[in-house]
C-alpha positions as CSV (number, residue, x, y, z in Angstrom):
1,M,-6.2,-107.3,120.3
2,I,-9.2,-109.2,121.4
3,L,-8.1,-108.5,124.9
4,L,-7.7,-105.0,124.2
5,Y,-11.4,-104.6,123.4
6,F,-12.5,-106.3,126.6
7,I,-10.1,-103.9,128.7
8,Y,-11.4,-101.1,126.4
9,E,-14.9,-101.8,127.4
10,S,-14.3,-102.5,131.1
11,I,-13.1,-99.1,131.6
12,T,-15.7,-96.3,131.5
13,F,-13.5,-93.4,132.2
14,L,-13.0,-91.6,128.9
15,P,-9.2,-90.3,129.5
16,I,-8.3,-93.8,130.3
17,Q,-9.9,-95.1,127.1
18,Q,-8.3,-92.5,125.0
19,Y,-5.2,-93.2,126.4
20,L,-5.4,-97.1,125.7
21,F,-6.4,-96.2,122.2
22,S,-3.6,-94.0,121.5
23,G,-1.0,-96.4,122.9
24,W,-2.4,-98.9,120.7
25,M,-2.1,-96.7,117.8
26,I,1.7,-95.7,118.6
27,L,2.1,-99.6,118.8
28,V,0.8,-100.3,115.4
29,L,2.5,-97.4,113.8
30,L,5.9,-98.5,115.2
31,T,5.4,-102.1,114.3
32,V,4.3,-101.4,110.8
33,S,7.3,-99.0,110.3
34,F,9.6,-101.6,111.5
35,S,8.3,-104.2,109.4
36,I,8.2,-102.0,106.1
37,A,11.9,-101.1,106.9
38,N,12.9,-104.8,107.4
39,A,10.7,-106.3,104.6
40,H,12.5,-109.1,102.5
41,E,11.4,-112.6,101.3
42,E,13.4,-114.5,103.6
43,V,12.3,-113.3,107.0
44,H,12.4,-116.0,109.6
45,I,9.0,-117.5,110.2
46,S,9.3,-117.0,114.1
47,Q,9.8,-113.4,113.5
48,R,6.7,-113.0,111.3
49,F,4.6,-115.1,113.5
50,G,5.6,-113.0,116.5
51,F,5.0,-109.7,115.1
52,E,1.6,-111.0,113.4
53,L,0.5,-111.9,116.8
54,L,1.4,-108.4,118.1
55,V,-0.6,-106.6,115.2
56,P,-2.5,-108.8,112.7
57,G,-1.3,-108.2,109.1
58,V,2.5,-107.2,109.7
59,G,3.5,-110.6,109.1
60,H,2.7,-109.9,105.3
61,L,4.5,-106.7,105.6
62,L,7.4,-108.5,106.4
63,R,7.1,-110.9,103.5
64,K,6.9,-107.7,101.1
65,Q,3.0,-108.3,100.6
66,F,2.4,-104.6,101.3
67,I,-1.4,-104.5,100.0
68,P,-2.8,-107.7,102.0
69,G,-0.8,-106.4,105.1
70,L,-1.9,-102.7,104.9
71,S,-5.6,-103.7,103.9
72,I,-5.8,-105.8,107.3
73,I,-4.5,-103.4,109.5
74,L,-6.8,-100.6,108.0
75,L,-9.6,-103.0,108.3
76,L,-9.0,-103.5,111.8
77,I,-8.6,-99.9,112.8
78,I,-11.9,-99.1,110.8
79,I,-13.6,-101.7,113.1
80,H,-12.2,-100.4,116.1
81,F,-13.6,-96.8,115.0
82,M,-17.0,-98.2,114.3
83,Y,-17.2,-99.9,117.9
84,M,-15.7,-96.8,119.3
85,F,-18.8,-94.5,117.8
86,R,-21.1,-97.3,118.8
87,A,-21.9,-98.2,115.1
88,I,-21.4,-101.8,115.8
89,P,-21.9,-103.7,119.1
90,L,-19.1,-105.2,121.2
91,H,-19.6,-108.9,120.1
92,L,-19.7,-108.0,116.7
93,A,-16.4,-106.1,116.6
94,L,-14.9,-109.2,118.8
95,L,-16.3,-111.6,116.1
96,L,-14.9,-109.3,113.4
97,T,-11.5,-108.8,114.9
98,L,-11.0,-112.5,115.6
99,S,-11.9,-113.7,112.2
100,I,-9.8,-111.1,110.5
101,S,-6.9,-111.9,113.0
102,L,-7.2,-115.5,112.3
103,F,-7.5,-115.3,108.7
104,S,-4.4,-113.1,108.6
105,F,-2.4,-115.5,110.8
106,L,-3.4,-118.7,108.9
107,S,-2.7,-116.9,105.6
108,L,0.9,-116.7,106.7
109,F,1.1,-120.5,106.2
110,I,0.3,-120.3,102.4
111,R,3.4,-120.1,100.1
112,T,3.8,-117.8,97.7
113,Y,5.6,-119.1,94.4
114,K,7.3,-116.7,92.0
115,K,8.5,-117.4,88.2
116,A,11.9,-118.3,88.2
117,D,14.4,-115.7,86.5
118,N,15.3,-116.7,83.0
C-alpha cells in the first residue's frame, strides 16, 4: 500500500492515476468479499498474514472480527481520499498508512479467547 502511494504520486497524468486507484479499489473489494465468504475461526495463519499484507484489515475479517477489519479498511480508504483531494500532504498520508497497516498486522498476533460452552 505504501508503494502504491509513491507510484501514485510520481505519475502526473490524471487518467493513469484514476486507473491505478480504480484497480486498487477493485483489489480491495475482491479481497474483502473473499475474506467475508471464507471467514471462520480456524483460518491458517499464513493465509491471514498473506491477505493482511495485500489489504490491511482483511486478516481480521478472516478471523470473524468484522468491525475491526472493516473499520481499518475504511480508515485507509478515507486517508487515501483525503490525500487525493490534497487535504493532507503525502508524508502524513504515508505515515498514517504505515502506522495503521503495522497496527493491523501486529494485532493479528493477539489471541482472542472465548468463553467455553457449558
